[in-house]
gemmi code that builds the backbone of each chain (N, CA, C; Angstrom):
import gemmi

chains = {
    "A": [
        ("MET", (63.689, 91.259, 79.346), (64.345, 92.258, 79.590), (64.574, 92.865, 80.511)),
        ("ALA", (66.265, 92.724, 81.188), (65.950, 93.208, 82.539), (65.642, 94.705, 82.738)),
        ("ASP", (64.820, 95.242, 84.016), (65.025, 96.337, 84.575), (65.871, 97.639, 84.497)),
        ("ALA", (66.137, 98.828, 83.945), (67.433, 99.396, 84.377), (66.650, 99.878, 86.125)),
        ("ALA", (67.809, 99.389, 86.787), (67.281, 100.093, 88.439), (68.300, 101.300, 88.616)),
        ("ALA", (67.689, 102.221, 89.940), (68.599, 103.056, 90.268), (67.927, 103.741, 91.527)),
        ("SER", (68.832, 103.705, 92.352), (68.293, 104.274, 93.883), (69.615, 105.005, 94.176)),
        ("SER", (69.237, 106.247, 94.859), (70.536, 106.672, 95.613), (69.843, 107.048, 97.113)),
        ("ARG", (70.525, 107.658, 97.707), (70.613, 108.281, 99.018), (71.533, 109.035, 99.499)),
        ("VAL", (71.748, 110.346, 100.509), (72.377, 110.965, 100.188), (73.128, 110.752, 102.060)),
        ("PHE", (74.106, 110.372, 102.310), (75.221, 110.433, 103.668), (75.868, 111.314, 104.020)),
        ("PRO", (76.155, 111.557, 105.105), (77.198, 112.733, 105.858), (78.010, 112.240, 105.369)),
        ("ALA", (79.410, 112.616, 105.114), (80.343, 112.416, 104.557), (81.256, 112.260, 106.008)),
        ("THR", (81.620, 111.539, 107.103), (82.459, 111.637, 108.319), (82.649, 110.013, 107.897)),
        ("ILE", (83.968, 110.215, 108.574), (84.261, 108.507, 108.684), (83.970, 107.192, 109.874)),
        ("ASP", (82.367, 107.579, 110.281), (82.048, 106.710, 111.417), (81.095, 106.138, 110.773)),
        ("GLU", (80.452, 106.961, 109.387), (79.819, 106.905, 108.497), (79.413, 105.805, 107.023)),
        ("TYR", (81.051, 105.756, 106.935), (81.266, 104.267, 105.892), (80.923, 103.356, 105.837)),
        ("PRO", (80.663, 102.460, 106.934), (79.829, 101.421, 106.940), (78.832, 101.228, 106.580)),
        ("ARG", (77.730, 102.590, 107.518), (76.228, 102.432, 106.017), (76.111, 102.649, 104.601)),
        ("ILE", (77.809, 103.539, 104.780), (77.072, 103.319, 103.136), (77.674, 102.233, 101.747)),
        ("VAL", (78.741, 101.466, 102.869), (79.014, 100.233, 102.519), (78.155, 99.382, 102.217)),
        ("ASP", (77.547, 99.338, 104.051), (76.239, 98.307, 103.430), (74.748, 98.345, 102.419)),
        ("PHE", (74.603, 100.293, 102.944), (73.416, 100.342, 101.745), (74.045, 99.765, 100.320)),
        ("VAL", (75.507, 100.165, 99.813), (75.936, 99.146, 98.382), (75.574, 97.676, 98.406)),
        ("GLY", (75.913, 97.362, 99.562), (76.124, 96.043, 99.347), (74.869, 95.168, 99.449)),
        ("GLU", (74.098, 95.524, 99.821), (72.551, 95.480, 100.165), (72.355, 95.117, 98.406)),
        ("LYS", (72.193, 97.017, 97.900), (72.007, 97.144, 96.698), (72.428, 95.940, 95.996)),
        ("ALA", (74.035, 95.573, 96.056), (74.274, 94.940, 94.979), (73.994, 93.592, 95.282)),
        ("ALA", (74.085, 92.835, 96.210), (73.214, 91.631, 96.834), (71.722, 91.492, 95.910)),
        ("ALA", (71.098, 92.394, 96.306), (69.702, 92.117, 95.989), (69.956, 92.265, 93.867)),
        ("ALA", (70.711, 92.903, 93.862), (70.866, 93.598, 92.101), (71.368, 91.854, 90.962)),
        ("GLY", (71.990, 91.195, 92.375), (71.831, 89.789, 91.763), (73.798, 89.047, 91.369)),
        ("VAL", (74.392, 90.099, 91.393), (76.362, 90.713, 91.576), (76.533, 89.399, 92.108)),
        ("PRO", (77.616, 88.264, 91.696), (77.816, 87.918, 91.921), (78.922, 87.873, 93.286)),
        ("GLN", (78.005, 86.995, 94.477), (78.562, 86.497, 95.561), (79.982, 87.265, 96.095)),
        ("LYS", (81.337, 86.635, 94.880), (81.791, 86.833, 95.064), (83.093, 88.215, 95.138)),
        ("ARG", (81.973, 89.156, 94.152), (82.611, 89.831, 94.286), (81.819, 91.532, 94.748)),
        ("LEU", (81.147, 90.913, 95.091), (80.616, 91.677, 96.825), (81.627, 91.945, 97.551)),
        ("PRO", (83.010, 91.354, 98.168), (84.187, 91.996, 99.097), (84.903, 93.011, 98.316)),
        ("HIS", (84.837, 92.876, 97.058), (85.606, 93.516, 96.364), (85.074, 94.945, 96.261)),
        ("LEU", (83.285, 94.988, 96.138), (82.668, 96.291, 96.151), (83.127, 96.678, 97.180)),
        ("ARG", (82.825, 96.280, 98.099), (82.274, 96.751, 99.647), (83.849, 97.796, 100.057)),
        ("LEU", (84.809, 96.661, 99.680), (86.335, 97.471, 100.175), (86.574, 98.653, 99.142)),
        ("ALA", (85.989, 98.592, 97.657), (86.413, 99.924, 97.167), (85.459, 101.194, 97.408)),
        ("VAL", (83.908, 100.207, 97.903), (83.405, 101.336, 98.432), (83.993, 102.510, 99.845)),
        ("GLU", (84.892, 101.473, 100.027), (84.641, 102.418, 101.481), (85.794, 102.827, 101.644)),
        ("GLU", (86.663, 102.148, 100.075), (88.123, 103.159, 100.499), (88.096, 104.296, 100.114)),
        ("ALA", (87.240, 104.939, 98.312), (86.396, 105.654, 98.220), (86.133, 106.829, 98.999)),
        ("VAL", (85.620, 106.358, 100.090), (83.906, 107.232, 100.877), (85.335, 107.872, 101.606)),
        ("VAL", (86.230, 107.214, 102.250), (87.262, 107.949, 102.854), (88.265, 108.623, 102.478)),
        ("ASN", (88.446, 108.152, 101.026), (89.727, 109.403, 100.203), (88.556, 110.752, 100.242)),
        ("ILE", (86.817, 110.819, 100.125), (86.215, 111.940, 99.843), (86.246, 112.704, 101.337)),
        ("CYS", (86.081, 111.550, 102.523), (85.563, 112.472, 103.803), (87.535, 112.874, 104.036)),
        ("HIS", (88.523, 112.199, 103.321), (89.567, 113.260, 103.500), (89.865, 114.422, 102.854)),
        ("TYR", (90.126, 113.919, 101.335), (90.968, 114.799, 100.700), (89.536, 116.031, 100.187)),
        ("ALA", (87.996, 115.548, 99.789), (87.012, 116.166, 99.292), (86.659, 117.495, 100.470)),
        ("TYR", (86.295, 116.738, 101.960), (85.933, 117.593, 102.551), (86.949, 118.430, 104.042)),
        ("HIS", (88.628, 117.454, 103.692), (89.305, 117.841, 104.615), (88.539, 117.569, 105.913)),
        ("ALA", (88.119, 116.323, 106.513), (87.409, 116.328, 107.250), (86.308, 116.895, 108.043)),
        ("GLN", (85.852, 118.145, 106.873), (85.119, 119.137, 107.883), (83.239, 118.737, 107.616)),
        ("SER", (82.332, 119.038, 107.299), (81.223, 118.132, 107.397), (80.779, 118.263, 105.926)),
        ("GLY", (80.169, 117.520, 105.325), (80.143, 117.151, 103.846), (78.509, 116.307, 104.011)),
        ("LYS", (78.358, 116.392, 102.372), (77.245, 115.373, 102.224), (77.801, 114.406, 100.921)),
        ("ILE", (77.860, 113.340, 100.859), (78.231, 112.720, 99.756), (76.956, 111.578, 99.185)),
        ("GLU", (76.371, 111.722, 97.777), (75.251, 110.820, 97.301), (75.652, 109.981, 96.737)),
        ("VAL", (75.064, 108.920, 97.076), (75.268, 107.649, 96.440), (74.101, 107.275, 95.750)),
        ("ARG", (75.138, 106.835, 94.462), (73.820, 106.675, 93.337), (73.768, 105.362, 92.334)),
        ("ILE", (73.416, 104.271, 92.472), (73.231, 103.097, 92.254), (72.269, 102.946, 90.502)),
        ("GLU", (72.704, 102.556, 90.203), (72.298, 101.856, 88.857), (72.844, 100.019, 88.287)),
        ("HIS", (71.882, 99.780, 88.105), (72.244, 98.201, 87.086), (71.492, 97.656, 86.245)),
        ("ALA", (72.194, 98.343, 85.731), (71.309, 98.795, 83.839), (72.780, 97.649, 82.900)),
        ("GLY", (72.471, 97.079, 81.899), (73.084, 96.244, 80.554), (74.553, 96.139, 80.718)),
        ("GLY", (73.745, 95.338, 82.344), (74.763, 93.886, 82.406), (76.275, 95.084, 83.179)),
        ("GLU", (76.045, 96.088, 84.167), (76.891, 96.846, 84.556), (76.138, 97.041, 85.730)),
        ("PHE", (76.807, 97.222, 86.913), (76.651, 97.479, 88.346), (77.090, 98.964, 88.589)),
        ("SER", (77.012, 99.769, 88.799), (77.660, 101.007, 89.046), (76.951, 101.706, 90.071)),
        ("VAL", (78.110, 101.820, 91.124), (78.202, 103.170, 92.017), (78.387, 104.686, 91.774)),
        ("ARG", (77.258, 105.467, 91.775), (78.193, 106.338, 91.363), (78.446, 107.556, 92.488)),
        ("LEU", (79.416, 107.773, 93.485), (79.390, 108.327, 95.010), (80.070, 110.255, 94.234)),
        ("ALA", (78.953, 111.262, 94.762), (78.594, 112.268, 94.497), (79.155, 113.295, 95.759)),
        ("ASP", (79.716, 114.105, 95.429), (79.956, 115.320, 96.771), (80.472, 116.972, 96.462)),
        ("ASN", (80.206, 117.513, 97.249), (80.779, 119.103, 97.039), (81.631, 119.313, 97.538)),
        ("GLY", (83.076, 118.833, 97.881), (83.851, 119.165, 98.468), (84.852, 120.006, 97.168)),
        ("VAL", (86.644, 120.234, 97.694), (87.252, 120.915, 96.500), (87.688, 119.574, 95.439)),
        ("PRO", (87.563, 120.457, 94.895), (88.202, 119.425, 93.396), (89.141, 118.249, 94.030)),
        ("PHE", (88.929, 117.183, 93.852), (89.982, 115.584, 94.423), (89.412, 113.909, 93.363)),
        ("ASP", (90.531, 114.586, 92.668), (90.583, 113.691, 91.584), (91.691, 112.801, 91.878)),
        ("PRO", (90.809, 111.123, 92.457), (91.388, 110.062, 93.485), (92.493, 109.621, 91.969)),
        ("LEU", (92.066, 109.787, 90.792), (92.552, 108.662, 90.030), (94.110, 109.403, 89.326)),
        ("THR", (94.368, 110.127, 90.285), (95.358, 111.115, 89.693), (96.865, 111.264, 90.718)),
        ("ALA", (96.094, 110.111, 91.805), (96.937, 109.426, 92.154), (98.354, 108.995, 92.223)),
        ("ALA", (99.496, 108.866, 92.581), (100.667, 107.993, 92.045), (100.231, 106.618, 92.169)),
        ("VAL", (100.781, 105.612, 91.399), (100.338, 104.577, 91.457), (101.790, 103.848, 92.278)),
        ("PRO", (101.311, 103.678, 93.276), (102.389, 102.952, 93.923), (103.222, 101.865, 94.237)),
        ("ASP", (104.383, 101.928, 93.802), (105.796, 100.813, 93.409), (105.578, 99.577, 94.420)),
        ("ILE", (104.869, 98.664, 93.870), (104.635, 97.287, 94.451), (105.836, 96.811, 94.858)),
        ("THR", (107.391, 96.746, 94.110), (107.854, 95.973, 94.096), (108.857, 96.725, 94.964)),
        ("LEU", (108.789, 97.057, 95.575), (110.054, 98.247, 96.303), (110.085, 97.212, 97.865)),
        ("SER", (110.861, 97.722, 98.642), (111.257, 96.839, 99.847), (110.855, 97.119, 100.795)),
        ("ILE", (110.843, 97.061, 101.834), (109.771, 98.152, 103.262), (110.496, 99.026, 103.513)),
        ("SER", (111.562, 99.206, 103.402), (112.092, 100.417, 104.215), (111.376, 101.748, 102.795)),
        ("GLU", (111.588, 100.918, 101.773), (111.026, 102.059, 100.653), (109.796, 102.348, 100.232)),
        ("ARG", (108.980, 101.708, 100.585), (107.636, 101.368, 100.165), (106.820, 102.364, 101.329)),
        ("GLN", (106.372, 103.511, 100.697), (105.559, 104.606, 100.587), (103.834, 103.883, 100.923)),
        ("SER", (103.058, 104.734, 101.615), (101.969, 103.924, 102.038), (101.121, 105.104, 101.288)),
        ("GLY", (101.131, 106.278, 100.274), (99.800, 106.707, 99.723), (99.791, 105.760, 98.179)),
        ("GLY", (98.551, 106.415, 98.227), (98.157, 105.789, 96.870), (97.281, 104.473, 96.583)),
        ("LEU", (97.872, 103.438, 98.038), (97.304, 102.848, 98.225), (96.020, 102.443, 97.986)),
        ("GLY", (94.873, 103.662, 98.315), (93.575, 103.351, 98.334), (93.207, 103.049, 96.432)),
        ("ILE", (93.321, 104.239, 96.438), (92.597, 103.859, 95.148), (93.373, 102.778, 93.959)),
        ("PHE", (94.336, 102.630, 94.488), (94.969, 101.689, 94.019), (93.895, 99.962, 94.307)),
        ("LEU", (93.735, 99.782, 95.330), (92.691, 98.780, 95.380), (91.930, 99.041, 94.812)),
        ("ILE", (91.253, 100.334, 95.034), (89.528, 100.522, 93.831), (90.293, 99.786, 92.066)),
        ("ARG", (91.067, 100.550, 92.001), (91.064, 100.163, 90.473), (91.191, 98.781, 90.052)),
        ("ARG", (91.783, 98.024, 91.431), (92.125, 96.680, 91.244), (90.860, 95.845, 91.601)),
        ("MET", (89.741, 96.478, 92.376), (88.998, 95.883, 92.957), (87.978, 95.616, 91.688)),
        ("MET", (87.743, 96.809, 90.871), (86.745, 97.427, 89.901), (87.304, 96.452, 88.627)),
        ("ASP", (86.128, 96.805, 87.919), (86.259, 95.945, 86.401), (86.525, 98.077, 85.958)),
        ("ASP", (85.943, 99.154, 86.266), (85.812, 100.067, 86.021), (86.268, 100.984, 87.189)),
        ("VAL", (86.980, 102.319, 86.687), (86.447, 103.487, 87.803), (86.446, 104.899, 86.713)),
        ("HIS", (85.903, 105.589, 87.394), (85.463, 106.795, 86.034), (85.763, 108.565, 87.388)),
        ("TYR", (86.426, 109.197, 87.022), (85.578, 110.289, 87.644), (85.804, 111.651, 86.835)),
        ("GLU", (85.282, 112.469, 87.669), (84.647, 114.032, 86.896), (84.277, 114.343, 87.546)),
        ("ARG", (84.249, 116.495, 87.533), (83.885, 117.456, 87.841), (83.300, 118.176, 86.816)),
        ("ARG", (81.681, 118.348, 87.710), (80.676, 118.415, 87.122), (80.522, 119.281, 88.080)),
        ("ALA", (79.314, 120.569, 87.729), (78.508, 121.474, 88.342), (79.425, 121.407, 90.394)),
        ("GLU", (80.448, 121.861, 90.089), (81.131, 121.872, 91.269), (80.729, 120.578, 92.359)),
        ("GLN", (81.325, 119.480, 91.398), (80.661, 118.415, 92.556), (82.086, 117.568, 91.889)),
        ("ASN", (82.556, 116.693, 92.734), (83.334, 115.198, 92.393), (82.337, 113.952, 92.100)),
        ("ILE", (82.770, 113.155, 91.178), (81.163, 112.461, 90.939), (82.930, 111.268, 90.527)),
        ("LEU", (82.451, 110.292, 91.515), (83.786, 109.325, 91.147), (82.202, 107.612, 91.113)),
        ("THR", (82.857, 107.146, 89.896), (81.873, 105.854, 89.386), (82.621, 104.852, 89.731)),
        ("LEU", (82.804, 104.338, 90.373), (82.734, 102.618, 90.329), (81.953, 101.465, 89.331)),
        ("VAL", (82.456, 101.215, 88.895), (81.952, 99.786, 87.920), (81.607, 98.279, 87.968)),
        ("LEU", (81.048, 97.572, 88.222), (81.112, 95.983, 87.914), (80.518, 95.800, 87.059)),
        ("ARG", (81.414, 94.951, 86.141), (80.205, 94.047, 85.060), (79.679, 92.854, 85.754)),
        ("THR", (78.350, 92.657, 85.243), (77.239, 91.551, 85.967), (77.072, 90.698, 84.985)),
        ("ASP", (77.377, 90.906, 83.767), (76.853, 89.713, 82.585), (77.968, 88.810, 82.426)),
        ("THR", (79.352, 89.257, 82.815), (80.219, 87.985, 82.288), (79.929, 86.409, 83.118)),
    ],
    "B": [
        ("MET", (126.210, 79.096, 114.651), (125.238, 79.201, 113.243), (123.859, 80.467, 114.629)),
        ("GLN", (123.715, 81.157, 113.885), (122.575, 81.930, 114.608), (121.229, 81.099, 114.790)),
        ("PRO", (120.688, 81.148, 116.308), (119.451, 80.597, 116.400), (118.247, 81.071, 115.643)),
        ("ASP", (116.971, 80.493, 115.248), (116.062, 81.061, 114.495), (115.334, 82.195, 115.814)),
        ("PRO", (114.944, 83.886, 115.148), (114.069, 84.362, 116.090), (113.345, 83.509, 116.655)),
        ("VAL", (113.249, 84.138, 117.476), (111.335, 83.285, 118.222), (110.646, 84.822, 117.703)),
        ("TYR", (109.739, 84.576, 117.470), (108.643, 85.640, 117.216), (107.457, 85.688, 117.985)),
        ("THR", (107.059, 86.699, 118.058), (106.002, 86.928, 119.102), (104.449, 87.061, 118.458)),
        ("VAL", (103.822, 86.269, 118.696), (102.631, 86.061, 117.909), (101.340, 87.713, 118.118)),
        ("VAL", (101.005, 87.951, 117.201), (99.682, 89.098, 117.523), (98.555, 88.379, 116.681)),
        ("PRO", (97.883, 87.307, 117.188), (96.014, 87.595, 116.417), (95.617, 88.624, 116.031)),
        ("VAL", (95.806, 88.935, 114.688), (94.515, 90.025, 114.477), (92.640, 89.314, 113.911)),
        ("THR", (92.261, 89.713, 114.663), (91.005, 89.059, 114.102), (90.080, 90.268, 113.828)),
        ("GLY", (88.749, 89.538, 113.372), (87.717, 90.870, 112.810), (87.538, 91.639, 111.325)),
        ("ARG", (88.115, 93.143, 111.710), (88.955, 93.608, 110.812), (89.980, 94.681, 111.273)),
        ("LEU", (90.636, 95.145, 110.174), (91.844, 96.119, 110.343), (91.221, 96.872, 109.108)),
        ("ASP", (90.979, 98.184, 109.810), (90.506, 99.077, 108.567), (90.690, 100.151, 109.344)),
        ("THR", (90.369, 101.580, 108.722), (90.510, 102.719, 109.438), (89.479, 102.480, 111.168)),
        ("ALA", (88.513, 101.921, 111.387), (88.236, 102.512, 112.474), (89.434, 101.345, 113.129)),
        ("THR", (89.912, 100.460, 113.624), (90.863, 99.563, 114.151), (92.271, 99.432, 114.083)),
        ("THR", (92.857, 100.270, 113.042), (94.075, 100.209, 112.967), (94.483, 100.925, 114.012)),
        ("THR", (94.428, 101.772, 114.627), (95.105, 102.609, 116.011), (94.673, 102.074, 116.703)),
        ("ALA", (94.495, 101.339, 117.135), (94.078, 99.595, 118.603), (95.102, 99.267, 117.924)),
        ("PHE", (95.200, 98.818, 116.446), (96.265, 97.426, 116.166), (97.400, 97.754, 116.702)),
        ("GLU", (98.102, 99.205, 115.284), (99.267, 100.071, 115.924), (99.715, 99.749, 117.676)),
        ("LYS", (98.673, 100.275, 118.123), (99.479, 100.611, 119.414), (100.079, 99.757, 119.939)),
        ("GLN", (98.715, 98.466, 120.189), (99.611, 97.094, 120.836), (100.755, 96.701, 120.139)),
        ("CYS", (100.959, 96.988, 118.348), (102.106, 96.414, 118.445), (103.145, 97.400, 119.136)),
        ("VAL", (103.312, 98.648, 118.751), (104.682, 100.114, 119.535), (104.291, 99.128, 120.496)),
        ("LYS", (103.266, 99.314, 121.549), (103.849, 98.632, 122.845), (105.162, 97.828, 123.133)),
        ("LEU", (104.197, 96.605, 122.304), (105.558, 95.085, 121.922), (106.497, 96.211, 122.025)),
        ("ILE", (106.760, 96.861, 120.287), (108.669, 96.531, 120.738), (108.817, 97.535, 121.470)),
        ("SER", (108.198, 98.681, 122.079), (108.622, 99.113, 123.394), (109.149, 98.615, 124.390)),
        ("GLU", (108.845, 97.293, 124.214), (108.758, 95.828, 125.300), (110.923, 95.646, 124.712)),
        ("GLY", (110.791, 96.075, 123.619), (111.864, 95.268, 123.234), (111.996, 94.130, 122.475)),
        ("ILE", (110.208, 93.723, 121.587), (110.455, 92.674, 121.409), (110.600, 93.251, 119.610)),
        ("SER", (111.553, 92.239, 118.858), (111.710, 91.922, 117.336), (111.155, 92.072, 116.638)),
        ("HIS", (110.372, 90.847, 116.889), (109.723, 89.578, 115.865), (108.882, 89.839, 116.199)),
        ("ILE", (108.123, 89.627, 115.113), (106.680, 89.283, 115.037), (105.238, 89.114, 114.034)),
        ("VAL", (104.828, 87.803, 114.274), (104.086, 87.690, 113.600), (103.015, 87.887, 113.449)),
        ("LEU", (101.785, 88.487, 112.746), (100.606, 88.680, 112.616), (99.687, 87.352, 112.079)),
        ("ASP", (99.131, 86.966, 113.282), (98.191, 85.564, 112.817), (97.058, 86.184, 112.427)),
        ("LEU", (96.768, 86.320, 110.835), (95.677, 86.408, 110.098), (94.175, 85.760, 110.345)),
        ("THR", (95.115, 84.361, 110.807), (93.396, 83.372, 110.808), (92.306, 84.184, 111.007)),
        ("GLY", (92.117, 84.554, 111.870), (90.833, 85.609, 111.855), (90.675, 86.744, 111.550)),
        ("LEU", (91.400, 86.915, 110.554), (90.893, 88.508, 109.873), (90.236, 88.324, 108.733)),
        ("GLN", (88.782, 88.769, 108.919), (88.170, 89.063, 107.656), (88.211, 89.774, 106.442)),
        ("TYR", (88.624, 90.965, 106.922), (88.655, 92.023, 105.978), (89.973, 92.919, 106.508)),
        ("ILE", (90.197, 93.964, 105.051), (91.679, 94.530, 105.335), (91.567, 95.382, 104.322)),
        ("SER", (91.861, 96.657, 104.567), (91.675, 98.089, 103.737), (93.087, 98.894, 103.391)),
        ("SER", (93.041, 99.689, 102.870), (94.001, 99.965, 102.856), (94.911, 100.654, 104.025)),
        ("SER", (93.911, 101.123, 104.917), (94.092, 101.541, 106.321), (95.665, 100.596, 106.978)),
        ("GLY", (94.452, 99.365, 106.570), (94.804, 98.326, 107.718), (96.585, 97.997, 106.892)),
        ("LEU", (96.916, 98.220, 105.117), (98.171, 97.814, 105.308), (99.242, 99.007, 105.461)),
        ("ARG", (99.089, 99.413, 105.741), (99.166, 101.010, 105.852), (100.202, 101.039, 107.315)),
        ("SER", (99.360, 100.589, 108.298), (99.427, 100.404, 109.643), (100.383, 98.927, 109.464)),
        ("ILE", (100.477, 97.970, 109.035), (101.323, 96.781, 108.547), (102.370, 96.912, 108.806)),
        ("LEU", (102.558, 98.695, 107.338), (103.953, 98.563, 107.048), (104.611, 99.534, 107.990)),
        ("VAL", (103.619, 100.761, 108.432), (104.548, 101.009, 109.935), (105.007, 100.319, 110.943)),
        ("VAL", (104.497, 99.248, 111.142), (104.875, 98.108, 112.580), (106.365, 97.933, 110.981)),
        ("ALA", (106.296, 97.071, 110.394), (107.300, 96.823, 109.912), (108.086, 97.916, 109.786)),
        ("LYS", (108.301, 98.586, 109.883), (109.396, 99.803, 109.420), (110.448, 99.986, 110.793)),
        ("LYS", (108.980, 100.234, 111.246), (109.850, 100.079, 113.482), (110.365, 98.975, 113.799)),
        ("LEU", (109.944, 98.182, 113.290), (110.695, 96.385, 113.814), (112.123, 96.383, 113.026)),
        ("GLN", (111.667, 96.678, 111.560), (112.956, 96.725, 110.734), (114.070, 97.713, 111.345)),
        ("ALA", (113.778, 98.327, 111.614), (114.911, 99.797, 112.650), (115.611, 99.621, 113.181)),
        ("ASN", (115.279, 98.596, 114.056), (115.763, 97.666, 115.204), (116.461, 96.021, 114.872)),
        ("ASP", (116.430, 96.201, 113.769), (117.165, 94.642, 112.727), (115.968, 93.687, 113.405)),
        ("GLY", (114.816, 94.030, 113.277), (113.378, 92.826, 113.236), (112.781, 92.901, 112.478)),
        ("ALA", (112.118, 92.263, 112.144), (111.468, 91.826, 110.897), (109.959, 91.164, 111.019)),
        ("LEU", (108.626, 91.316, 110.364), (107.272, 91.460, 110.699), (107.314, 90.004, 109.711)),
        ("ALA", (106.459, 89.119, 109.999), (106.198, 87.793, 108.996), (104.376, 87.976, 109.138)),
        ("LEU", (104.095, 87.086, 108.327), (102.562, 87.192, 108.260), (102.186, 85.389, 108.386)),
        ("CYS", (100.977, 85.400, 108.568), (100.819, 83.695, 108.879), (99.076, 83.634, 108.732)),
        ("ASN", (98.489, 82.469, 107.312), (97.222, 82.393, 107.119), (96.610, 83.550, 106.587)),
        ("PRO", (96.730, 84.274, 106.306), (95.308, 85.322, 105.369), (94.529, 84.200, 104.621)),
        ("GLY", (93.121, 85.325, 104.195), (92.317, 83.759, 103.839), (91.522, 84.643, 103.000)),
        ("GLY", (90.708, 84.593, 102.316), (89.568, 85.532, 101.260), (89.859, 86.228, 100.617)),
        ("ILE", (89.269, 87.430, 100.520), (89.646, 89.258, 100.388), (91.033, 89.431, 101.304)),
        ("VAL", (91.556, 88.961, 102.041), (92.356, 89.854, 103.016), (93.844, 88.879, 102.491)),
        ("GLN", (93.372, 87.834, 101.373), (94.883, 86.725, 101.187), (95.070, 87.050, 99.725)),
        ("GLU", (93.431, 88.203, 99.311), (93.834, 89.170, 98.088), (94.408, 89.805, 97.543)),
        ("VAL", (93.980, 90.939, 98.860), (94.470, 92.216, 99.637), (96.348, 91.868, 98.819)),
        ("ILE", (96.210, 90.959, 100.092), (97.629, 91.470, 100.656), (98.824, 90.527, 99.076)),
        ("SER", (97.860, 90.239, 98.466), (98.436, 89.588, 97.730), (98.750, 90.769, 95.785)),
        ("ILE", (97.776, 91.700, 95.548), (97.702, 93.048, 95.182), (98.390, 93.773, 94.894)),
        ("SER", (98.614, 93.891, 96.274), (99.282, 94.879, 96.731), (101.119, 94.673, 97.495)),
        ("GLY", (101.617, 93.822, 97.064), (103.059, 93.209, 96.525), (103.166, 92.618, 98.247)),
        ("PHE", (102.105, 92.975, 99.732), (103.140, 92.262, 100.945), (103.192, 91.312, 100.078)),
        ("ASP", (102.934, 89.965, 99.625), (103.401, 88.938, 100.016), (104.884, 88.695, 99.358)),
        ("ASN", (104.996, 89.835, 99.144), (106.623, 89.562, 98.478), (107.716, 90.621, 99.665)),
        ("ILE", (107.231, 91.641, 100.197), (107.870, 91.845, 101.217), (107.739, 90.977, 102.601)),
        ("PHE", (107.238, 90.711, 102.866), (106.848, 90.290, 104.245), (106.257, 88.451, 103.355)),
        ("PRO", (107.032, 87.884, 104.734), (107.287, 85.434, 104.406), (105.639, 85.513, 104.984)),
        ("VAL", (105.208, 84.859, 104.459), (103.699, 85.013, 105.044), (103.811, 83.471, 104.654)),
        ("TYR", (103.272, 82.334, 105.779), (103.743, 81.450, 106.258), (102.040, 80.714, 106.308)),
        ("ASP", (101.837, 79.200, 105.869), (100.199, 78.778, 106.068), (99.957, 78.617, 107.486)),
        ("ASN", (101.119, 78.320, 108.926), (101.019, 77.933, 109.979), (102.124, 78.917, 110.654)),
        ("LEU", (101.747, 78.562, 112.187), (102.738, 78.686, 112.909), (103.703, 78.142, 113.129)),
        ("GLU", (102.981, 76.687, 112.364), (104.157, 75.702, 113.547), (105.936, 75.962, 112.134)),
        ("ALA", (105.808, 76.554, 111.765), (107.012, 76.884, 110.743), (107.889, 77.703, 111.394)),
        ("LEU", (107.531, 78.477, 111.962), (108.503, 79.424, 113.058), (108.334, 79.248, 114.766)),
        ("ALA", (109.423, 79.224, 115.261), (109.223, 79.782, 116.431), (108.895, 80.827, 117.169)),
        ("THR", (107.704, 80.315, 118.179), (107.170, 81.534, 118.371), (106.882, 81.371, 120.048)),
        ("HIS", (106.733, 83.032, 120.350), (105.706, 83.065, 121.794), (104.605, 84.181, 122.092)),
        ("SER", (103.054, 83.730, 122.803), (102.605, 84.807, 122.712), (103.167, 85.552, 123.204)),
        ("ALA", (102.372, 87.187, 123.334), (102.711, 88.145, 123.801), (102.475, 88.033, 125.465)),
        ("GLY", (103.049, 87.969, 126.029), (103.167, 88.601, 128.004), (103.079, 87.250, 128.167)),
        ("GLU", (104.106, 86.545, 127.493), (104.556, 85.129, 127.809), (105.955, 85.603, 128.562)),
    ],
}
model = gemmi.Model(1)
for chain_id, residues in chains.items():
    chain = gemmi.Chain(chain_id)
    for i, (resn, *xyz) in enumerate(residues, 1):
        res = gemmi.Residue()
        res.name, res.seqid = resn, gemmi.SeqId(i, " ")
        for name, pos in zip(("N", "CA", "C"), xyz):
            atom = gemmi.Atom()
            atom.name, atom.element = name, gemmi.Element(name[0])
            atom.pos, atom.b_iso = gemmi.Position(*pos), 0.0
            res.add_atom(atom)
        chain.add_residue(res)
    model.add_chain(chain)
structure = gemmi.Structure()
structure.add_model(model)
structure.setup_entities()
């Protein structure tokens, strides 16, 4: 039976820091046996999520992001918790990808990519924290 | 018959993400200010693109279009190709496998 594995680390929520968070998640994912072809998807989703947190939850002020990784039951999940203002990225309007160049807006692309790259995405607001969880299924 | 436009080739290599889009946009805006109206982004060496990168491509495209110009993309691969496809950018920009299909010159010629 596979062990449930978890690890967590706290990072400063600054734009400069996102590469370290992405690398942390990437290394844990590779070690957990997440398929090679999903690793770029995961790294991109984590970058998008972290950049959103820095901009919208912390408005570029200082703050922290707790990154908790779990691998159990065929799911590899990345849980990002911050203490910023309430920010639910899943409420962003879905970009209309059929619009022409002049009509296309640039908003909502980050969360759009997160949803397309991950198998599941959850958000909850609990105890003054935004908690965003990205999930990859590893047993398919 | 109108001649085909000549595209200026802008190679985009490495990553186009939050950290690198400012320099990329500046480079393109400078070309536009010099009168360039058609740009092809050579994505052969681009390993990674995020939503920031997509946004900056859109900004450049809108500026070119405002001057009756156009943006084209060339040879995206790997996750770059996936992101371009998922975001519908391959519907609004022509995507070429290589530069042979276009009349081009390099920036600075």
